[in-house]
BALOBA-1460 file (C-alpha; in Angstrom, 3 decimals):
// residues 197
<rec num="1" residu="m" x="200.403" y="5.500" z="7.350"/>
<rec num="2" residu="r" x="203.987" y="6.192" z="6.424"/>
<rec num="3" residu="f" x="204.153" y="6.340" z="2.630"/>
<rec num="4" residu="s" x="201.906" y="6.979" z="-0.398"/>
<rec num="5" residu="k" x="202.108" y="3.258" z="-1.263"/>
<rec num="6" residu="d" x="200.322" y="2.548" z="2.047"/>
<rec num="7" residu="k" x="196.978" y="3.425" z="0.399"/>
<rec num="8" residu="n" x="195.340" y="2.237" z="-2.821"/>
<rec num="9" residu="k" x="193.930" y="5.722" z="-3.462"/>
<rec num="10" residu="k" x="195.537" y="9.161" z="-3.403"/>
<rec num="11" residu="f" x="197.409" y="9.830" z="-0.176"/>
<rec num="12" residu="s" x="199.498" y="12.820" z="0.725"/>
<rec num="13" residu="g" x="201.024" y="12.669" z="4.162"/>
<rec num="14" residu="g" x="201.021" y="15.648" z="6.468"/>
<rec num="15" residu="k" x="202.863" y="16.739" z="9.557"/>
<rec num="16" residu="f" x="201.717" y="13.667" z="11.530"/>
<rec num="17" residu="t" x="203.085" y="11.330" z="8.849"/>
<rec num="18" residu="d" x="206.396" y="13.212" z="8.954"/>
<rec num="19" residu="l" x="206.445" y="13.089" z="12.758"/>
<rec num="20" residu="f" x="205.646" y="9.354" z="12.763"/>
<rec num="21" residu="n" x="208.497" y="8.647" z="10.307"/>
<rec num="22" residu="w" x="210.866" y="10.880" z="12.269"/>
<rec num="23" residu="v" x="210.196" y="8.958" z="15.510"/>
<rec num="24" residu="i" x="210.699" y="5.607" z="13.743"/>
<rec num="25" residu="n" x="213.937" y="6.686" z="12.083"/>
<rec num="26" residu="t" x="215.299" y="8.434" z="15.193"/>
<rec num="27" residu="h" x="214.947" y="5.240" z="17.227"/>
<rec num="28" residu="g" x="216.518" y="3.064" z="14.526"/>
<rec num="29" residu="m" x="213.363" y="1.051" z="13.923"/>
<rec num="30" residu="r" x="212.092" y="-0.513" z="10.722"/>
<rec num="31" residu="d" x="209.026" y="-2.323" z="9.439"/>
<rec num="32" residu="v" x="208.944" y="-6.099" z="9.397"/>
<rec num="33" residu="v" x="208.129" y="-7.105" z="5.819"/>
<rec num="34" residu="l" x="204.439" y="-7.966" z="5.491"/>
<rec num="35" residu="n" x="203.739" y="-11.299" z="3.755"/>
<rec num="36" residu="g" x="200.350" y="-11.951" z="2.169"/>
<rec num="37" residu="g" x="199.426" y="-8.529" z="0.815"/>
<rec num="38" residu="k" x="200.075" y="-4.808" z="0.892"/>
<rec num="39" residu="y" x="197.219" y="-3.463" z="3.038"/>
<rec num="40" residu="t" x="195.860" y="-4.251" z="6.497"/>
<rec num="41" residu="w" x="192.572" y="-2.306" z="6.553"/>
<rec num="42" residu="s" x="189.555" y="-1.985" z="4.263"/>
<rec num="43" residu="n" x="186.395" y="0.093" z="4.464"/>
<rec num="44" residu="n" x="184.622" y="-2.963" z="2.940"/>
<rec num="45" residu="q" x="182.820" y="-0.943" z="0.262"/>
<rec num="46" residu="l" x="182.116" y="-1.875" z="-3.363"/>
<rec num="47" residu="n" x="185.080" y="0.275" z="-4.457"/>
<rec num="48" residu="p" x="187.152" y="-0.189" z="-1.288"/>
<rec num="49" residu="t" x="189.671" y="2.123" z="0.253"/>
<rec num="50" residu="l" x="192.613" y="-0.039" z="1.334"/>
<rec num="51" residu="e" x="195.343" y="1.129" z="3.705"/>
<rec num="52" residu="r" x="198.290" y="-0.239" z="5.603"/>
<rec num="53" residu="q" x="197.357" y="0.997" z="9.058"/>
<rec num="54" residu="d" x="198.913" y="-1.825" z="11.053"/>
<rec num="55" residu="r" x="202.583" y="-2.660" z="11.231"/>
<rec num="56" residu="v" x="205.252" y="-4.190" z="13.427"/>
<rec num="57" residu="l" x="208.445" y="-2.251" z="14.036"/>
<rec num="58" residu="i" x="211.717" y="-3.813" z="15.200"/>
<rec num="59" residu="n" x="215.229" y="-2.617" z="15.971"/>
<rec num="60" residu="d" x="218.685" y="-4.209" z="15.613"/>
<rec num="61" residu="k" x="218.553" y="-5.761" z="19.085"/>
<rec num="62" residu="w" x="215.256" y="-7.520" z="18.323"/>
<rec num="63" residu="e" x="216.584" y="-8.765" z="14.983"/>
<rec num="64" residu="s" x="219.744" y="-10.149" z="16.603"/>
<rec num="65" residu="e" x="217.609" y="-12.019" z="19.183"/>
<rec num="66" residu="f" x="215.050" y="-13.227" z="16.633"/>
<rec num="67" residu="p" x="216.713" y="-13.270" z="13.195"/>
<rec num="68" residu="l" x="213.923" y="-15.329" z="11.586"/>
<rec num="69" residu="t" x="211.155" y="-12.890" z="12.523"/>
<rec num="70" residu="n" x="208.420" y="-12.660" z="9.908"/>
<rec num="71" residu="l" x="204.999" y="-11.047" z="9.695"/>
<rec num="72" residu="r" x="201.994" y="-12.634" z="8.007"/>
<rec num="73" residu="k" x="198.690" y="-11.033" z="7.127"/>
<rec num="74" residu="i" x="195.664" y="-13.160" z="8.057"/>
<rec num="75" residu="p" x="192.459" y="-12.691" z="6.008"/>
<rec num="76" residu="r" x="189.749" y="-10.370" z="7.356"/>
<rec num="77" residu="d" x="187.051" y="-12.809" z="8.434"/>
<rec num="78" residu="l" x="184.607" y="-10.340" z="9.933"/>
<rec num="79" residu="l" x="186.360" y="-7.090" z="10.738"/>
<rec num="80" residu="d" x="187.820" y="-4.241" z="8.719"/>
<rec num="81" residu="h" x="191.403" y="-4.891" z="9.924"/>
<rec num="82" residu="n" x="193.495" y="-7.902" z="8.968"/>
<rec num="83" residu="p" x="194.964" y="-9.685" z="11.979"/>
<rec num="84" residu="l" x="198.753" y="-9.882" z="11.784"/>
<rec num="85" residu="l" x="200.722" y="-12.922" z="12.902"/>
<rec num="86" residu="l" x="204.257" y="-12.188" z="14.096"/>
<rec num="87" residu="c" x="206.436" y="-15.307" z="14.104"/>
<rec num="88" residu="t" x="209.937" y="-15.682" z="15.475"/>
<rec num="89" residu="d" x="210.187" y="-19.286" z="14.197"/>
<rec num="90" residu="w" x="211.188" y="-20.628" z="17.571"/>
<rec num="91" residu="d" x="210.213" y="-24.233" z="18.158"/>
<rec num="92" residu="e" x="207.238" y="-24.549" z="20.437"/>
<rec num="93" residu="k" x="206.630" y="-27.601" z="22.562"/>
<rec num="94" residu="k" x="203.372" y="-29.446" z="22.103"/>
<rec num="95" residu="v" x="201.432" y="-29.922" z="25.301"/>
<rec num="96" residu="n" x="198.989" y="-32.764" z="25.875"/>
<rec num="97" residu="r" x="195.640" y="-31.244" z="26.691"/>
<rec num="98" residu="p" x="193.080" y="-32.914" z="28.946"/>
<rec num="99" residu="f" x="189.722" y="-33.992" z="27.552"/>
<rec num="100" residu="c" x="187.263" y="-31.110" z="27.252"/>
<rec num="101" residu="f" x="183.638" y="-31.417" z="26.258"/>
<rec num="102" residu="e" x="182.648" y="-28.969" z="23.512"/>
<rec num="103" residu="n" x="179.116" y="-27.567" z="23.773"/>
<rec num="104" residu="s" x="178.980" y="-27.273" z="19.971"/>
<rec num="105" residu="w" x="179.025" y="-31.074" z="19.714"/>
<rec num="106" residu="i" x="175.448" y="-31.212" z="21.031"/>
<rec num="107" residu="r" x="174.186" y="-29.423" z="17.904"/>
<rec num="108" residu="h" x="175.949" y="-31.864" z="15.552"/>
<rec num="109" residu="q" x="173.600" y="-34.313" z="13.826"/>
<rec num="110" residu="d" x="175.722" y="-37.388" z="14.694"/>
<rec num="111" residu="f" x="176.111" y="-36.600" z="18.395"/>
<rec num="112" residu="l" x="172.928" y="-37.949" z="20.032"/>
<rec num="113" residu="p" x="172.521" y="-41.095" z="17.884"/>
<rec num="114" residu="k" x="176.145" y="-42.151" z="18.408"/>
<rec num="115" residu="v" x="176.143" y="-41.437" z="22.168"/>
<rec num="116" residu="k" x="172.905" y="-43.423" z="22.489"/>
<rec num="117" residu="e" x="174.380" y="-46.298" z="20.493"/>
<rec num="118" residu="i" x="177.497" y="-46.439" z="22.704"/>
<rec num="119" residu="w" x="175.489" y="-46.024" z="25.915"/>
<rec num="120" residu="d" x="173.069" y="-48.831" z="24.972"/>
<rec num="121" residu="k" x="175.851" y="-51.423" z="24.458"/>
<rec num="122" residu="q" x="175.673" y="-54.191" z="27.007"/>
<rec num="123" residu="v" x="177.982" y="-54.029" z="30.007"/>
<rec num="124" residu="l" x="178.950" y="-56.901" z="32.278"/>
<rec num="125" residu="a" x="179.580" y="-55.475" z="35.723"/>
<rec num="126" residu="k" x="178.987" y="-56.236" z="39.405"/>
<rec num="127" residu="n" x="176.859" y="-53.202" z="40.260"/>
<rec num="128" residu="a" x="175.237" y="-50.038" z="38.889"/>
<rec num="129" residu="v" x="178.221" y="-47.812" z="39.747"/>
<rec num="130" residu="e" x="180.549" y="-50.049" z="37.730"/>
<rec num="131" residu="v" x="178.072" y="-50.048" z="34.806"/>
<rec num="132" residu="w" x="177.914" y="-46.236" z="34.928"/>
<rec num="133" residu="n" x="181.711" y="-45.973" z="35.068"/>
<rec num="134" residu="i" x="182.259" y="-48.271" z="32.066"/>
<rec num="135" residu="k" x="179.590" y="-46.524" z="29.979"/>
<rec num="136" residu="t" x="180.919" y="-43.028" z="30.685"/>
<rec num="137" residu="k" x="184.481" y="-44.152" z="29.828"/>
<rec num="138" residu="r" x="183.248" y="-45.587" z="26.508"/>
<rec num="139" residu="v" x="181.408" y="-42.380" z="25.644"/>
<rec num="140" residu="k" x="184.392" y="-40.243" z="26.660"/>
<rec num="141" residu="k" x="186.776" y="-42.336" z="24.543"/>
<rec num="142" residu="w" x="184.518" y="-42.021" z="21.490"/>
<rec num="143" residu="l" x="183.958" y="-38.288" z="22.057"/>
<rec num="144" residu="k" x="187.678" y="-37.635" z="22.339"/>
<rec num="145" residu="g" x="188.434" y="-39.277" z="18.967"/>
<rec num="146" residu="w" x="185.326" y="-37.891" z="17.261"/>
<rec num="147" residu="g" x="185.993" y="-34.408" z="18.613"/>
<rec num="148" residu="l" x="189.586" y="-34.429" z="17.328"/>
<rec num="149" residu="s" x="188.368" y="-35.595" z="13.928"/>
<rec num="150" residu="l" x="185.676" y="-32.913" z="13.833"/>
<rec num="151" residu="k" x="188.151" y="-30.236" z="14.934"/>
<rec num="152" residu="g" x="190.614" y="-31.371" z="12.266"/>
<rec num="153" residu="h" x="187.917" y="-31.235" z="9.588"/>
<rec num="154" residu="n" x="186.868" y="-27.732" z="10.683"/>
<rec num="155" residu="r" x="190.494" y="-26.598" z="10.814"/>
<rec num="156" residu="k" x="191.107" y="-27.823" z="7.236"/>
<rec num="157" residu="y" x="187.890" y="-26.229" z="5.960"/>
<rec num="158" residu="k" x="188.723" y="-22.951" z="7.716"/>
<rec num="159" residu="k" x="192.227" y="-22.987" z="6.213"/>
<rec num="160" residu="i" x="190.811" y="-23.511" z="2.711"/>
<rec num="161" residu="l" x="188.372" y="-20.632" z="3.244"/>
<rec num="162" residu="q" x="191.108" y="-18.361" z="4.642"/>
<rec num="163" residu="e" x="193.390" y="-19.090" z="1.678"/>
<rec num="164" residu="e" x="190.601" y="-18.266" z="-0.771"/>
<rec num="165" residu="l" x="189.696" y="-15.115" z="1.179"/>
<rec num="166" residu="l" x="193.334" y="-13.998" z="1.127"/>
<rec num="167" residu="i" x="193.452" y="-14.456" z="-2.670"/>
<rec num="168" residu="l" x="190.281" y="-12.381" z="-3.006"/>
<rec num="169" residu="e" x="191.765" y="-9.671" z="-0.755"/>
<rec num="170" residu="q" x="194.983" y="-9.617" z="-2.793"/>
<rec num="171" residu="t" x="192.959" y="-9.336" z="-6.013"/>
<rec num="172" residu="e" x="190.968" y="-6.502" z="-4.422"/>
<rec num="173" residu="e" x="194.234" y="-4.667" z="-3.703"/>
<rec num="174" residu="d" x="194.904" y="-4.349" z="-7.444"/>
<rec num="175" residu="h" x="191.375" y="-3.793" z="-8.817"/>
<rec num="176" residu="m" x="187.690" y="-3.920" z="-7.917"/>
<rec num="177" residu="l" x="186.193" y="-7.364" z="-7.394"/>
<rec num="178" residu="s" x="183.509" y="-8.612" z="-9.778"/>
<rec num="179" residu="s" x="180.010" y="-9.132" z="-8.408"/>
<rec num="180" residu="s" x="180.536" y="-12.918" z="-8.332"/>
<rec num="181" residu="a" x="183.824" y="-12.481" z="-6.437"/>
<rec num="182" residu="l" x="182.119" y="-10.128" z="-3.948"/>
<rec num="183" residu="e" x="179.346" y="-12.692" z="-3.491"/>
<rec num="184" residu="r" x="181.945" y="-15.416" z="-2.893"/>
<rec num="185" residu="k" x="183.744" y="-13.190" z="-0.367"/>
<rec num="186" residu="s" x="180.481" y="-12.648" z="1.534"/>
<rec num="187" residu="f" x="179.791" y="-16.389" z="1.522"/>
<rec num="188" residu="i" x="183.264" y="-17.125" z="2.927"/>
<rec num="189" residu="q" x="182.786" y="-14.541" z="5.682"/>
<rec num="190" residu="r" x="179.411" y="-16.096" z="6.608"/>
<rec num="191" residu="e" x="180.995" y="-19.564" z="6.690"/>
<rec num="192" residu="m" x="183.806" y="-18.289" z="8.915"/>
<rec num="193" residu="m" x="181.195" y="-16.865" z="11.309"/>
<rec num="194" residu="r" x="179.369" y="-20.213" z="11.341"/>
<rec num="195" residu="i" x="182.591" y="-22.061" z="12.170"/>
<rec num="196" residu="l" x="183.402" y="-19.585" z="14.937"/>
<rec num="197" residu="e" x="179.941" y="-20.111" z="16.445"/>
């Protein structure tokens, strides 16, 4: 940590803090402003200790190459550190990805009934190989659309959970969370684990 404001409880830096700041200043570096909160680590206790242990340092050359650089704090889903997302705001090209079967689909309640329904549709073909080919193409086409829809739904749900978790973390930075807020935070973290599985 660099400064007393980097901790929500009493912090007095020592020789290592001074040395760390000296190295940063000597090399003309500075912190990228952190968006989304003040701290990047928590001991996850009832009365948490919060610290800014993680940071990104840049110099003038970096800033001239990437003037729109920004740093965003991502909510702590499962760990004690917040992931940080460094963006340069360069346009990225979208790449078409090939079809990939997701093992998690098998556990979904709609998977087997829908695949069976598509597979059982009548096919007019000359031989068994042609029948097989048509049926697998139908299933693949449905899976591709269904998978994208499912992924989109999960992405939206995860984003909603992350936004709520970030609000709870920001509230926690200023004062202790109520028991209902702590319970909600635990629920969100369990849901995030379920989505990751």
